[in-house]
C-alpha positions in Angstrom: -16.0 3.4 14.5 -12.3 2.9 13.2 -10.5 -0.3 12.6 -7.3 -0.2 10.5 -4.7 -2.8 10.2 -0.9 -2.5 11.7 0.9 -4.1 9.2 4.4 -5.0 10.7 7.7 -6.2 9.3 7.8 -3.7 6.8 10.6 -2.6 5.4 11.1 1.2 5.6 14.1 1.8 4.6 12.4 1.9 1.1 9.8 4.0 0.7 6.6 3.0 -1.8 7.3 5.2 -3.8 3.6 5.0 -5.9 1.6 5.4 -2.7 4.0 8.5 -1.8 3.2 10.2 -5.4 -0.7 9.4 -5.2 -0.7 11.2 -1.4 1.9 14.3 -2.7 -0.6 14.4 -6.2 -4.1 14.7 -3.7 -2.1 17.5 -1.9 -0.9 19.7 -4.8 -4.6 19.2 -6.1 -6.0 20.7 -3.2 -3.2 23.4 -2.2 -2.6 24.6 -6.0 -5.9 24.3 -7.4 -8.7 23.8 -4.8 -7.0 26.6 -3.0 -9.2 29.0 -5.4 -12.5 27.3 -5.1 -13.7 29.9 -2.3 -12.6 32.8 -5.1 -14.5 30.8 -7.6 -17.7 30.0 -5.3 -17.4 33.9 -4.3 -17.3 35.4 -7.8 -20.6 32.7 -8.9 -22.6 33.7 -5.6 -21.6 37.7 -6.6 -23.0 37.4 -10.0 -25.6 35.6 -9.0 -27.1 38.1 -6.4 -26.3 41.3 -9.0 -28.9 39.6 -11.5 -32.0 39.4 -11.8 -32.3 35.5 -10.8 -33.1 35.8 -6.5 -36.3 37.4 -7.3 -37.0 35.3 -9.9 -35.8 31.9 -8.5 -36.0 32.2 -5.0 -39.7 32.2 -4.1 -40.2 29.8 -7.1 -37.4 27.6 -5.1 -39.5 28.2 -1.7 -42.7 27.0 -3.2 -40.6 23.9 -4.2 -39.4 23.0 -1.2 -43.2 23.9 0.7 -44.2 21.3 -1.6 -41.2 18.5 -1.3 -40.5 18.8 2.0 -36.4 18.1 1.7 -33.7 18.4 4.4 -32.9 21.9 3.6 -36.8 22.7 4.5 -36.3 21.2 8.0 -33.2 23.1 8.6 -35.1 26.6 7.2 -38.4 25.3 9.5 -36.2 25.0 12.5 -34.2 28.9 12.3 -37.5 30.5 11.6 -40.8 29.5 10.4 -41.6 32.3 8.3 -37.9 31.9 6.4 -40.2 32.3 2.8 -41.5 35.7 3.3 -40.3 38.3 0.9 -38.2 40.0 3.5 -36.3 36.8 4.9 -36.2 35.9 1.5 -33.6 39.1 0.9 -31.8 38.3 4.2 -28.1 37.5 2.8 -27.7 34.4 5.1 -31.3 32.6 4.2 -30.8 33.7 0.4 -27.0 31.8 0.3 -28.5 29.0 1.9 -31.2 28.7 -0.5 -28.7 29.0 -3.7 -26.1 26.5 -2.2 -29.1 24.1 -1.6 -30.3 24.9 -5.0 -27.3 24.0 -6.7 -27.9 20.5 -5.5 -31.3 19.9 -5.9 -31.5 17.9 -9.6 -35.2 17.6 -9.7 -36.0 21.2 -9.1 -33.0 22.2 -11.7 -34.9 20.2 -14.3 -38.0 22.0 -14.0 -35.9 25.5 -14.0 -33.6 24.5 -17.4 -36.7 22.6 -18.7 -38.9 25.9 -18.9 -41.2 24.7 -16.9 -41.1 27.1 -14.4 -40.2 30.5 -16.3 -41.7 30.0 -19.7 -40.2 31.8 -22.8 -43.3 34.4 -22.7 -42.6 35.4 -19.7 -41.0 39.1 -20.2 -38.6 38.1 -17.7 -37.3 35.1 -19.3 -35.0 36.4 -21.7 -32.5 38.0 -19.1 -33.6 35.1 -16.5 -31.7 32.9 -19.2 -28.7 35.0 -19.8 -28.2 35.5 -15.7 -28.5 31.7 -15.4 -26.1 31.0 -18.1 -23.6 33.4 -16.7 -24.0 32.3 -13.0 -23.8 28.7 -14.5 -20.8 29.1 -16.4 -18.9 31.2 -13.1 -20.4 27.9 -11.3 -19.2 25.5 -13.0 -15.4 26.5 -12.5 -15.8 25.6 -9.2 -13.4 22.4 -8.9 -16.1 20.0 -7.2 -18.7 20.8 -10.2 -16.2 20.6 -12.7 -14.2 17.7 -11.6 -16.4 15.8 -9.2 -18.7 12.7 -10.3 -22.2 13.7 -10.4 -24.6 10.9 -11.0 -26.7 13.3 -12.8 -23.7 13.8 -15.1 -21.4 11.3 -15.1 -18.7 13.0 -17.4 -16.2 10.1 -18.3 -13.2 12.0 -17.2 -15.0 12.8 -14.0 -14.9 9.2 -12.9 -11.4 9.6 -12.4 -10.8 13.1 -11.5 -13.2 12.7 -8.5 -10.7 10.7 -6.6 -7.8 13.6 -6.5 -10.4 16.2 -5.0 -11.5 16.9 -1.3 -13.9 19.1 0.2 -11.9 20.3 3.3 -7.9 20.3 4.6 -9.4 17.5 6.9 -11.0 15.4 4.5 -8.0 15.1 2.8 -5.6 14.6 6.0 -8.1 11.6 7.0 -7.8 10.2 3.4 -3.8 10.5 3.3 -3.7 9.0 6.0 -5.5 6.0 5.4 -4.0 5.8 2.1 -0.5 5.6 3.6 -1.3 2.9 6.4 -3.2 1.0 3.7 -1.3 1.4 0.7 2.5 0.9 2.2 1.5 -2.9 2.7 -0.7 -3.4 -0.6 1.9 -1.8 -2.6 4.6 -3.5 -1.1 2.8 -6.9 -2.1 1.9 -5.9 -5.5 4.6 -3.6 -6.9 3.9 -0.5 -8.5 2.6 -1.2 -11.6 -0.6 -3.3 -10.2 -0.7 -1.0 -7.3 -1.4 1.7 -9.5 -3.6 0.2 -11.7 -5.6 -1.6 -8.8 -5.9 1.8 -7.0 -7.7 3.6 -10.1 -10.1 0.8 -10.7 -11.1 0.0 -6.6 -11.8 3.9 -7.1 -14.1 3.3 -10.5 -16.2 0.2 -8.6 -16.9 3.1 -5.7 -18.1 5.6 -8.5 -20.2 2.5 -9.8 -22.0 1.8 -6.9 -22.2 5.5 -6.0 -24.1 6.2 -9.2 -26.0 3.3 -9.1 -27.5 4.1 -5.5 -27.8 8.1 -6.2 -29.2 7.7 -10.2 -30.0 11.7 -10.7 -28.4 13.7 -7.9 -26.8 16.4 -8.6 -24.5 16.1 -5.9 -20.9 15.7 -7.0 -19.1 13.1 -4.9 -15.1 13.9 -4.1 -12.4 12.4 -2.6 -9.8 9.4 -2.3 -12.1 7.4 -0.1 -13.5 5.2 -2.9 -10.1 4.2 -4.2 -9.0 3.8 -0.7 -12.0 1.6 0.2 -10.7 -0.8 -3.1 -7.6 -1.0 -1.3 -9.0 -2.1 1.9 -10.9 -4.9 0.0 -7.8 -5.5 -2.0 -5.6 -5.7 1.4 -8.1 -8.5 2.9 -8.0 -11.0 0.1 -4.0 -10.5 -0.2 -3.9 -11.3 3.4 -6.4 -13.5 3.5 -6.3 -16.1 6.7 -3.0 -14.9 7.6 -3.1 -13.2 11.0 -2.8 -9.3 10.8 -2.7 -7.0 13.9 -5.7 -4.4 13.6 -6.0 -1.1 15.7 -9.9 -0.6 16.8 -11.4 2.5 18.2 -15.1 2.1 19.3 -16.8 4.7 21.0 -14.0 5.2 23.8 -12.7 1.5 23.8 -9.7 1.1 21.6 -6.6 -1.2 21.2 -4.8 -3.8 18.9 -6.4 -7.4 18.4 -5.0 -9.7 15.6 -7.3 -11.2 13.4 -7.0 -13.0 9.9 -7.1 -10.4 7.3 -10.1 -11.6 5.2 -12.6 -11.5 8.2 -12.6 -7.5 7.9 -14.2 -7.4 4.7 -17.5 -8.3 5.7 -17.2 -6.2 8.8 -16.1 -2.7 6.5 -18.7 -3.5 3.9 -21.5 -4.3 6.7 -20.2 -1.0 8.7 -20.8 1.0 5.3 -24.0 0.2 4.3 -25.7 1.0 8.2 -24.1 4.4 8.0 -26.0 4.6 4.5 -29.2 3.5 5.8 -29.0 5.3 9.1 -28.3 8.5 7.5 -29.1 8.7 3.9 -29.2 12.5 3.7 -25.1 12.6 4.9 -23.0 14.0 2.6 -20.4 11.1 3.3 -20.1 8.9 0.4 -20.8 5.5 2.4 -21.9 3.8 -1.1 -18.7 4.7 -3.0 -17.1 3.3 0.2 -19.2 0.2 0.2 -18.4 -0.4 -3.6 -14.8 0.5 -3.2 -14.5 -2.8 -1.0 -16.4 -4.9 -2.8 -14.6 -4.2 -6.0 -11.5 -4.6 -4.7 -12.0 -7.6 -3.1 -12.9 -9.1 -6.2 -9.9 -7.4 -7.8 -8.2 -8.9 -5.4 -9.1 -12.6 -6.4 -8.3 -11.8 -10.0 -4.8 -10.3 -9.2 -4.0 -13.3 -7.1 -4.2 -15.6 -10.7 -1.5 -13.3 -11.9 0.9 -12.3 -8.9 0.2 -15.3 -7.0 4.1 -15.9 -6.6 4.7 -12.5 -5.8 2.2 -12.4 -3.1 3.4 -15.8 -1.5 7.4 -14.4 -1.7 5.8 -10.9 0.1 4.6 -13.2 3.3 7.5 -15.0 3.1 9.8 -12.1 3.7 7.7 -10.4 5.9 7.5 -13.3 8.1 11.7 -13.1 8.1 11.2 -9.5 9.0 8.8 -10.0 12.0 11.4 -10.3 14.6 11.9 -11.2 17.6 13.4 -8.4 19.3 12.8 -9.5 22.9 13.9 -12.8 22.6 17.4 -11.2 20.9 17.7 -8.8 23.7 17.7 -11.9 25.9 20.4 -13.6 24.1 22.3 -10.5 24.5 21.7 -10.1 28.0 22.8 -13.6 28.7 26.1 -13.0 27.1 26.3 -9.6 29.1 26.4 -12.3 32.0 29.1 -14.5 30.4 26.6 -17.0 29.5 27.6 -18.2 26.5 25.9 -21.6 26.6 22.7 -20.2 27.4 23.4 -17.6 24.8 23.8 -19.8 21.8 20.6 -22.1 22.7 18.5 -18.8 22.5 20.7 -17.8 19.6 19.6 -21.0 18.1 16.2 -20.6 18.6 15.8 -17.5 16.7 18.2 -18.9 13.8 15.4 -21.7 13.4 12.8 -19.1 12.5 15.2 -16.3 10.7 18.2 -18.6 9.4 19.4 -15.3 6.9 19.7 -12.8 9.4 23.1 -11.7 9.2 23.2 -9.8 12.8 21.9 -13.1 14.6 24.1 -15.2 13.0 26.9 -13.0 13.8 26.0 -12.9 17.4 25.7 -16.6 18.0 29.1 -17.1 16.2 30.7 -14.8 18.2 29.7 -17.3 21.6 29.4 -20.8 19.5 33.2 -20.3 18.3 33.9 -20.9 22.5 32.6 -24.4 22.0 34.3 -25.8 18.6 32.8 -29.0 19.5 29.3 -28.1 19.9 26.1 -28.5 17.4 25.7 -25.3 17.7 29.4 -24.2 16.1 28.7 -26.4 13.0 25.3 -25.3 12.7 25.9 -21.5 12.8 29.2 -21.4 10.6 26.8 -23.2 8.3 24.4 -20.7 8.0 26.9 -18.0 7.5 28.3 -19.7 4.5 24.9 -19.7 3.2 23.8 -16.2 3.3 22.5 -14.9 0.3 24.0 -11.9 -1.9 26.9 -11.1 0.0 28.5 -8.0 -0.4 32.5 -7.2 0.0 32.5 -7.1 3.8 30.1 -10.0 4.2 32.5 -12.3 1.5 35.6 -11.3 4.0 33.7 -12.1 7.3 32.9 -15.4 5.6 36.0 -16.1 4.2 37.6 -15.3 7.8 34.7 -17.4 9.5 35.9 -20.6 7.1 39.0 -20.4 7.9 38.7 -20.2 11.7 36.5 -22.8 11.3 38.6 -25.4 9.4 41.4 -24.7 12.4 38.8 -25.3 15.3 36.1 -27.3 14.0 36.2 -30.4 16.4 36.5 -33.1 15.8 36.4 -32.2 12.3 34.8 -29.9 9.9 31.1 -31.2 8.7 29.5 -28.5 6.7 26.6 -29.7 4.5 27.2 -29.6 0.7 25.2 -26.8 0.8 27.0 -24.7 2.6 30.5 -25.8 0.8 29.2 -25.3 -2.7 27.9 -21.8 -1.6 31.2 -20.6 0.3 33.2 -22.5 -2.3 31.8 -20.7 -5.3 31.9 -17.2 -3.0 35.4 -17.7 -2.2 36.8 -18.8 -6.0 34.9 -16.1 -7.8 36.5 -13.4 -5.0 39.8 -14.5 -6.1 41.0 -16.4 -2.9 42.0 -19.7 -4.2 43.6 -21.6 -1.4 40.3 -21.4 0.3 38.0 -21.8 -2.8 40.2 -25.1 -3.2 39.5 -26.3 0.7 36.2 -25.9 0.0 35.9 -27.6 -3.0 38.2 -30.9 -1.7 35.7 -31.6 1.1 32.5 -30.8 -0.7 34.6 -33.6 -3.5 34.9 -35.8 0.1 31.4 -36.2 1.3 29.5 -35.4 -2.2 31.3 -36.4 -5.3 28.6 -36.1 -7.8 27.4 -32.6 -6.3 26.0 -30.3 -9.3 28.1 -27.5 -7.7 31.5 -28.7 -8.4 32.1 -27.9 -11.8 31.1 -24.3 -11.4 33.8 -24.3 -8.1 36.5 -26.2 -10.6 35.8 -23.5 -13.7 36.4 -20.5 -11.2 39.4 -22.0 -10.0 40.7 -22.8 -13.5 40.3 -19.3 -14.5 41.3 -17.9 -11.6 45.0 -19.5 -11.5 45.2 -18.8 -15.5 44.8 -15.2 -14.9 47.1 -15.3 -11.5 50.7 -15.5 -14.1 51.8 -17.8 -16.9 53.5 -20.1 -14.0 54.0 -24.0 -14.4 52.0 -24.2 -11.5 49.5 -22.1 -12.1 48.8 -23.6 -15.5 49.3 -27.0 -14.0 46.5 -26.0 -11.6 44.3 -24.7 -14.6 44.4 -27.7 -16.3 43.7 -30.4 -13.3 40.6 -28.4 -12.6 39.0 -28.5 -16.1 40.3 -32.0 -16.2 38.1 -32.6 -13.4 35.0 -31.0 -15.3 35.6 -32.8 -17.8 35.9 -36.1 -16.2 32.9 -35.1 -13.8 30.7 -34.5 -17.3 31.6 -37.7 -18.7 30.6 -39.4 -15.3 27.5 -37.8 -15.5 26.5 -38.9 -19.3 27.9 -42.5 -18.1 
């Protein structure tokens, strides 16, 4: 089963730096560090088989398997019921399999290292102990033994380092795809700092549950999947009741379904627990995944207390960017048919949902201006005047639209105080004093007490004083300063 969110409305022109950095670090660790594991493993095994260890330990381990009947015994019995005969134990394939199984069999290793299986009075003890120490020193250099998280030996550093190790190339690729899909959305919501901290804490939550369930296990846990599961739990809380488009693949059935984000939290947790119960011998860390999901959800609840405004701002922006392209194309098709009135109706409908989308407003304006008495023309000019954070070309376009509107609007200009206040300040600040004065006059006429008037007058006063020291300019500067003083006095009265 595979169910992953496909979050629309994300700005891919601004790549998520922390997610990309995490992917890069994981890949570099695998390629540059773990790439030498095969050689390290081979050196350890060569040292093992060149020592006294096979003759001493393999018969002891064969007896242990017969008595305890763990999974390795099933594999050996299926291959050959006589697998533990001296001849079979000497076979390289059988011997190597037993050594690999032994290194993860904590109950046997505890007995072996405690001296219960090979006692000090045994004449082979000194040789065995030296050879065993040499083998363990070489084996400990393998990445997953050195930096993987082992419940039987939970060294502090491994709680973090295990998140950046992977068992195979496919393990790495699968995790990195999920990290990108989930990480991009979560980083966009929280920002890099919060995201990185919660990513690591989610991984620790996965390690905690893995440690509790697999206490005493000598099998190391490696992989970013616990931390990624933490992001998935975090995702469900951050998106909450908002609809999210999910891609699902169950057996041979696949497709897309829109559901509320929080709905997937119990589904994902139940799936991981069920997988663990069905296949307890699996090497997949299902409990690390479940721990990450639960921990991530709890971290998400805590994070929302501190990042609530940021989360809401993200969702507002996402909804703005989830543009209805089909409707936009329909409007443009009507323009191509010279049905300007019909196109204007569609553009107006879109503008109600996306009032700050510049390309939409420009195309609506291009058709609405052919009917200067229409409601649409007044509306679109008003929206264009209030576009946020205009750059140079946008300011110039706004100025042209404003001048054209003053001459064409029928029966007369009727911009809102907000539109006049914003465009007046933009024009005055950019040095277009005549147009700024016109906007200020209109604003003063319809809203004489508007709080933006003093700011516009101040810009006009500075603008005229900076042009030259002619009597006309100085007179205008003095006039606007007088207006500022008069309004300040009136507001105090």
